[in-house]
LOLUMMI-554928 format. One record per residue (C-alpha): residue in three letters; x, y, z negated. Coordinates in steps of 0.02 Angstrom, whole numbers, plus 32768, in hexadecimal, padded with zeros to 4 digits. Each point is the difference from the previous one (the first is absolute). Example, Ala and Ser with C-alpha at 12.3 -4.5 7.8 and 13.67 -1.06 7.14 Angstrom:
residues 2
ALA82677F1F7E7A
SER804580AC8021
end
This chain:
residues 106
MET7BF880717E98
ALA804180858078
LYS806C7F7E8057
LYS7F657F928020
ILE7FA280978041
LEU809080288078
GLU80057F4C8039
THR7F4780038026
VAL800B80A2805D
HIS80967FBF8062
GLU7F9F7F648034
THR7F738071803D
VAL8073806C8068
GLN80587F648045
GLY7F557FC18034
LEU7FDC80A58056
TYR80A87FF28057
ASP7FDE7F4B8034
SER7F588039804D
GLY804E8092805C
VAL7FB7808D7F99
VAL80A580347FB4
ASP80998017806F
LEU80B07FB97FDF
LYS804A80A47FCA
THR7F78801A7F7B
MET80147F4D7FC7
ARG80BE80137FEC
ASN7FE580A47FA4
PHE7F877FA87F8A
ASP80757F6E7FE8
GLU808A807B7FCE
LEU7F8F80557F81
CYS7FDA7F587FAF
ILE80B37FD07FE0
GLU802A802E7F4F
PRO80B2803F7FDB
PRO80637F8B7F92
LYS7FFB80237F46
ASP809A804B7FAF
LEU80737F887FA7
THR805280317F5D
LYS80B77FDF7FE6
SER7FD67F757F84
GLU7F897FB08081
ILE808A7FFE8083
LYS807B7FB47F84
LYS7F7D7F807FCC
ILE7FE77FC780B6
ARG80BE7FE98015
LEU80147FA47F58
GLY7F6C7F948028
LEU80607FC68099
ALA809B7FE17F96
VAL807880638071
SER807F80867FE0
GLN7FE780B28042
ALA80837FDE8086
ILE7FA97F5F803F
PHE7F5580537FF6
ALA804180938066
LYS80477F8C8087
TYR7F5B7FA2800F
ILE7F9780A08018
GLY807D805D8068
VAL802F80917F8E
SER80A0802B7FA5
THR80237FC77F4F
SER800580B67FD1
THR7F4C8015803D
VAL7FC07F707F92
GLN806280487F6C
LYS7FB080AB801F
TRP7F507FB4800E
GLU80197FA27F5F
SER8047809A7FA4
GLY7F73806E8040
GLU807B8072805D
LYS7FAE7FD880A5
ARG7F587FB58033
PRO7FE27F88808F
ASN7FA88045809A
ASN7F567FB78036
MET80507F7D8070
ALA80747FC67F77
LYS7F6E7FFC7F83
ARG7F9A7F928073
PHE80977F8D8018
LEU801D7FF77F42
TYR7F4A7FD27FE3
THR80097F798084
ILE809F7FBA7FB1
GLN7FAE80087F56
LYS7F6F7F99803F
SER805B7F888072
GLY80B37FF97FC9
LEU80A180118063
ASP7FD97F6A806D
ILE7F9980718070
ILE809E8055803A
PRO805A7FA28089
VAL80BA7FEE7FD9
HIS80727FDE8095
LYS80A67FAF7FDA
ASP808B7FF4807F
ASP802C7F4C802A
end
């Protein structure tokens, strides 16, 4: 419900911006307020994402650009992914590893 209200208010402010009533700085500030931080992932959710892709910790780490140790620590609960990593993990969960370009030397 709150998300729908926020979307409606955002559309209204966007309309005010489009008509010149709201300036760019205000619009950008409002846009920033409307972006929800990513939800926390539990260690089991992170492991479930990786296992759902059927890859080892080492391969998963290479795909997402972190060390194997980092993946191990996320899955043991010793460390937690930062917001950027959480967004990336959610994207991978939704779209799979194919969204990550892999460059191989010829």
